N, C-alpha and C positions, 0 to 999 in steps of 0.2 A: 471199487463198491460194486456189488452185484446188481446187475439190472441198469446201472446208469451208463448212459451211452454219451460219450463226448466227441465234439467234431474233430474229425482228422486234421492235423496241421497240414497247412496248405504246401503242396509240393510242386515246383513248376516243372520238373521234369515229365515230360510226356502231356503238359497241359495243353500246348496248341492242338495236338492231335484228339485230345479229349473233348476240347471245346468245338473243334470241327465236327466231330461225330454227333453233338448236340444239334448244331445247324443242319447237318445232313438228315437228321430225324424228321426236322421240319419240312425238308424238300421232299423226303419220302411220303410225307403224310398229307402233301398237296391235293386238292381236290380240283375239278375243271371249274368249279363256281369261283374259285379264288382269284381268277383271271378277271372277273367283272369287277370284283372290289378293288384291282390294282388300277383299272380303267377308270371306274368313278373317282378314285382317290387322286388320278391324274387330271381328269377333267376340271375338278373344283378350281385349282388355281387358275388354269387356263380360262375360264369362264369369268372368274375375277378381272384377270387381265383384260379381256375383252370388254367387260361390261363398265368397269372402272377406269382402268389403264387407257383404253381409247375411247370410250363413251364419255366419260366425266373429262377425260384429257383433251377433248375437242373442246370444251369450255375453258379449261385452266390454261392451256397453252403451254409454253416451256417453263422449266424451273431452273433457278440458279443455285446449284449446290455451295456449301460454305467454302470450297476451295474456289470458287469463282467458275467452274465448269457449268456450262448450260446444257441441259438434257431435255429431251421431250418429256411429257408426263408419263407417257406409257413407258418409256426408258427408266424412269424413276421409280414406277411401280413394280417392273418385271423382276428385277433382283429380289425384292421382297417377297413377291409371290414365290420364288424360287426356294428362299429360304423357309418360308412357311411350308411349302410342299415337302422339304426335307424333314421339317419337323413334324409335320402330320404323319408321314409315312413311318417314321421311326416310334412315333409315340403309339400309333394304332398297334403295332406288334409288342412293345414293351408294356403295354398297360393293360388293355382289354384282355388281348390274347395271352400275355404272361400270367395275369391274375387268375384267369380261367383254368391254365394248366396246372397251376400252384395250388389254387384253393379248391376247385371242384373236381377237376380230372385227376388230381393227386399224381401227376405225371412224374414230378420231381421226386417223389418219395421212393418211387422205383429206380430212378436213376441213381440216387446217391446209395443205393445198395451196391451199385459197381464201383470202380476206383474213380470216377467222375465226381468231384467236390464242387461246393456251392459256388465258387469263383470263378470255376470252368463252366458250371450251367449259365452264369450270368454273361460271361463273354461269349458263349456260343449263341446264346439268345440275341445278345447286342450284334452279334456278327449277321446272323439271320435278319434280323430287322433292317441292316444296312443294306441287304441286297433289295428289299423293298424300296428303302429310301434312295438307294442310288439309281433303280430304275426310274423313278418319279424325276429326279434331278436331271438324269441324262435325257429323257425325252422333253422336259420343259426346257432344257438348253437349246435343243433342236429347233422348238418353236421360237425362242428368243433370236436364233440366228436367222430362220426363214423370215420374220418378221422385221429384220434388220435392227434389232434392238441393242445388238452387241455383235462383236466379231467373231470369228471362229477361233482365233487365238485366246481371246479373253474368255470364250466359253470354255476352251479345254483347261484353262487355269482356274476357272470358277468351280469345275466340276470336283476337284479334292477338297475345295474349301465346302462345298455343299455336302461332301461326305463327311467331313469333320462336322458339320452341324447336325447332321444325323446322329453321329455317334454320341455327342453331347446331350441331344435331347432323349436319345434311347437309354443311355445310363441314368439320365434323370428320372426318366420315366418308369425304368425298373425299379428304381429306389424308392419312389413314390406308391408304387404298385405294392410293395411289401407291407406298407402301412394301412392298405385298404381293408375295410371290415366286410364290405357287401358290394354289389352291383351299385347300390344307391351312392356311394361315396364318389363313383366317377361323375356324377353330377357336378361336384366341386370343381373336379378336374377340368370338365369340359368348359365350365365358366371361366376358368383361369387361362386356358388354352385361346378361348376368344377374346378375352381381354388382352393377352398378349399380341394377338393378332391385329388388334385394332390399334393399339398404342405402343407400337415399337418402330416408329418412323416407317410403317408400312405405306400409308397413303400421303402423309404430309412429314416434312423435316421435323426432326425433334425441336429445334429452334423456334419452331411455331407454337409451342407450348409454353406455359409459365414455367419461371426458372425452377420452382420446387418439383414441379411435375416432370419437367425435362430432366432433371438428376435421376428422378426414380426410373423413368424411361430408360436413361442410357446404362442402368445397371441391370436391366432384364436381359436374360439370354438370348431372346430373339432379336431384341435391337442390336446386340454385339454381332449376331448372326447376320442380318441385314447390312449393317454397316460394312462388315466385311466382303460380303458377295457384291453389294453395290460399287464399293471402291474397286474391286476387281473388274467389274461388268463395265463401267463407264470409264476406266482409266485414270482414277483419281491418284494423285501423288500423295508423298508423305509415307511416315512409318507407323501410323496409328492402327495399321491392320495387325502389328504384333501384339498390341494389346488385346485385339479381339481373338486370335490365336491362342494367347496364352490364357485367357479367360475360357475358351472353350476346352482346351486340354485339361485344365484343372477341373471344370465341371464334369468332364468325362471320367477322369480319375476318382473324384469325390463320388460320383454316382455309382460306379462300379464297385467300390469300396464298401458303401452303404448297402448296396443291393446284396452282395455276398454275404456280408456279416448278417443282415437282417434274415436272408434266406437260412443262413446257418442255425439261427436261433429258432426260426419256425420249424424247420425240417427235422432238427435233431432234438426238438423238446420231447 
């Protein structure tokens, strides 16, 4: 039919190169003030670690984890701060910035005039978000090692886990952003993010909650992230980390699929 524009079929030939070009575009558009944003994003979890992990930890003392391992309160809180840092860094790029480029800058309207397709845009933006999230994670792990809250070996192992957390939340954030109608809608997202931060086994074990609330908490993505990174950081045993990894991989895949399909509908309408 004349005038009807149909989405192109997804072709994976050359997709990595085209996705990389989307990430490179973000790198080329960097401004000097962006580094101040990165620093402020890194400092937030560090301040929480010092104020609550160490400050409140002086009153709480040591905690006994479900597996019987005893850790300091700061050692309990630090992995949760790492997970929340990876979440915050990824969401900042794939929600506010992504929404602005799509809704107001109309950046992607021009990109789809090239061979780049919606799925490749989503993958490229997610890759760019992970650069920011990985910087946060690496810097925070250095802080944890310096404070003797984990060993160097465990920190090295925890880094790819933190990257996976960033991928999962980045994909989820992008999918959510495609449903946003205006900037005011992000108030709801901010409330949801802060609720996750408070009730994901961040400052108290999930076992401290009532049974019903505990099951809800354990189903949230940030709890699975905290559980995975905490297990690596303190050297917990068992195979429960496989559930965490599977959960985050599925979340990443579903988020990317929803985001790319929603982008296709919005950009080709």
